[in-house]
GUBAKOL-330710 format. One record per residue (C-alpha): residue in one letter; residue number from 1; x negated, z, y. Coordinates in steps of 0.05 Angstrom, whole numbers. Each point is the difference from the previous one (the first is absolute). Last residue first. Layout:
<atom><res>A</res><n>NUM</n><x>X</x><z>Z</z><y>Y</y></atom>
...
END
This chain:
<atom><res>L</res><n>75</n><x>-1610</x><z>1956</z><y>2205</y></atom>
<atom><res>L</res><n>74</n><x>-19</x><z>73</z><y>-8</y></atom>
<atom><res>E</res><n>73</n><x>-55</x><z>-14</z><y>-51</y></atom>
<atom><res>E</res><n>72</n><x>-33</x><z>-51</z><y>45</y></atom>
<atom><res>V</res><n>71</n><x>8</x><z>46</z><y>60</y></atom>
<atom><res>I</res><n>70</n><x>-34</x><z>57</z><y>-38</y></atom>
<atom><res>K</res><n>69</n><x>-55</x><z>-45</z><y>-24</y></atom>
<atom><res>E</res><n>68</n><x>-13</x><z>-25</z><y>71</y></atom>
<atom><res>V</res><n>67</n><x>3</x><z>70</z><y>29</y></atom>
<atom><res>D</res><n>66</n><x>-53</x><z>29</z><y>-47</y></atom>
<atom><res>Y</res><n>65</n><x>14</x><z>74</z><y>12</y></atom>
<atom><res>D</res><n>64</n><x>-69</x><z>33</z><y>-1</y></atom>
<atom><res>P</res><n>63</n><x>24</x><z>68</z><y>-26</y></atom>
<atom><res>A</res><n>62</n><x>43</x><z>-22</z><y>-34</y></atom>
<atom><res>Y</res><n>61</n><x>16</x><z>-68</z><y>-32</y></atom>
<atom><res>K</res><n>60</n><x>53</x><z>23</z><y>-49</y></atom>
<atom><res>Q</res><n>59</n><x>28</x><z>44</z><y>55</y></atom>
<atom><res>A</res><n>58</n><x>15</x><z>-63</z><y>41</y></atom>
<atom><res>I</res><n>57</n><x>53</x><z>-23</z><y>-50</y></atom>
<atom><res>D</res><n>56</n><x>40</x><z>65</z><y>4</y></atom>
<atom><res>V</res><n>55</n><x>-13</x><z>3</z><y>75</y></atom>
<atom><res>I</res><n>54</n><x>31</x><z>-69</z><y>10</y></atom>
<atom><res>A</res><n>53</n><x>62</x><z>20</z><y>-39</y></atom>
<atom><res>Q</res><n>52</n><x>4</x><z>66</z><y>38</y></atom>
<atom><res>V</res><n>51</n><x>-4</x><z>-37</z><y>66</y></atom>
<atom><res>R</res><n>50</n><x>59</x><z>-44</z><y>-21</y></atom>
<atom><res>S</res><n>49</n><x>40</x><z>60</z><y>-24</y></atom>
<atom><res>E</res><n>48</n><x>-17</x><z>39</z><y>64</y></atom>
<atom><res>D</res><n>47</n><x>32</x><z>-55</z><y>41</y></atom>
<atom><res>E</res><n>46</n><x>-45</x><z>-27</z><y>54</y></atom>
<atom><res>E</res><n>45</n><x>-14</x><z>22</z><y>72</y></atom>
<atom><res>V</res><n>44</n><x>-76</x><z>0</z><y>-8</y></atom>
<atom><res>A</res><n>43</n><x>-8</x><z>72</z><y>23</y></atom>
<atom><res>D</res><n>42</n><x>64</x><z>25</z><y>-32</y></atom>
<atom><res>A</res><n>41</n><x>-16</x><z>-32</z><y>-66</y></atom>
<atom><res>I</res><n>40</n><x>-70</x><z>28</z><y>3</y></atom>
<atom><res>Q</res><n>39</n><x>26</x><z>71</z><y>13</y></atom>
<atom><res>A</res><n>38</n><x>50</x><z>-6</z><y>-57</y></atom>
<atom><res>V</res><n>37</n><x>-53</x><z>-27</z><y>-48</y></atom>
<atom><res>S</res><n>36</n><x>-46</x><z>58</z><y>18</y></atom>
<atom><res>L</res><n>35</n><x>-60</x><z>-6</z><y>45</y></atom>
<atom><res>G</res><n>34</n><x>-70</x><z>15</z><y>-27</y></atom>
<atom><res>K</res><n>33</n><x>-41</x><z>-39</z><y>50</y></atom>
<atom><res>K</res><n>32</n><x>-20</x><z>-49</z><y>-55</y></atom>
<atom><res>L</res><n>31</n><x>74</x><z>-10</z><y>-14</y></atom>
<atom><res>K</res><n>30</n><x>12</x><z>-18</z><y>73</y></atom>
<atom><res>K</res><n>29</n><x>-55</x><z>-53</z><y>-3</y></atom>
<atom><res>C</res><n>28</n><x>30</x><z>-26</z><y>-65</y></atom>
<atom><res>I</res><n>27</n><x>69</x><z>-6</z><y>34</y></atom>
<atom><res>V</res><n>26</n><x>-29</x><z>-38</z><y>58</y></atom>
<atom><res>T</res><n>25</n><x>-36</x><z>-50</z><y>-45</y></atom>
<atom><res>V</res><n>24</n><x>61</x><z>-8</z><y>-44</y></atom>
<atom><res>L</res><n>23</n><x>44</x><z>-16</z><y>60</y></atom>
<atom><res>H</res><n>22</n><x>-50</x><z>-50</z><y>28</y></atom>
<atom><res>N</res><n>21</n><x>-8</x><z>-35</z><y>-67</y></atom>
<atom><res>A</res><n>20</n><x>75</x><z>-2</z><y>-12</y></atom>
<atom><res>E</res><n>19</n><x>10</x><z>-32</z><y>68</y></atom>
<atom><res>G</res><n>18</n><x>-54</x><z>-51</z><y>-14</y></atom>
<atom><res>E</res><n>17</n><x>27</x><z>-15</z><y>-69</y></atom>
<atom><res>E</res><n>16</n><x>70</x><z>-11</z><y>28</y></atom>
<atom><res>R</res><n>15</n><x>-27</x><z>-46</z><y>54</y></atom>
<atom><res>A</res><n>14</n><x>-40</x><z>-40</z><y>-50</y></atom>
<atom><res>V</res><n>13</n><x>61</x><z>-7</z><y>-45</y></atom>
<atom><res>Y</res><n>12</n><x>43</x><z>-23</z><y>58</y></atom>
<atom><res>A</res><n>11</n><x>-53</x><z>-50</z><y>23</y></atom>
<atom><res>A</res><n>10</n><x>-6</x><z>-28</z><y>-71</y></atom>
<atom><res>H</res><n>9</n><x>76</x><z>-7</z><y>-4</y></atom>
<atom><res>R</res><n>8</n><x>3</x><z>-36</z><y>67</y></atom>
<atom><res>I</res><n>7</n><x>-55</x><z>-47</z><y>-22</y></atom>
<atom><res>E</res><n>6</n><x>34</x><z>-14</z><y>-66</y></atom>
<atom><res>M</res><n>5</n><x>66</x><z>-13</z><y>36</y></atom>
<atom><res>E</res><n>4</n><x>-35</x><z>-50</z><y>47</y></atom>
<atom><res>I</res><n>3</n><x>-33</x><z>-33</z><y>-60</y></atom>
<atom><res>T</res><n>2</n><x>67</x><z>-11</z><y>-32</y></atom>
<atom><res>M</res><n>1</n><x>22</x><z>38</z><y>-62</y></atom>
END
């Protein structure tokens, strides 16, 4: 793997982690407000199955919802 390819891969991974971090943060805020999976999926415009997968992980960290640990487990 060339250095350029490694840089591109690292940028891709960082972007994916950033997007996951944002999504998990928003979902956790919605969970704290008491929204259902369907309501959260509608609000964040994601598939219910994806939101459910994140919620399943997030529930392990309730009520504080450690976003970093949730993202780490998700990825």
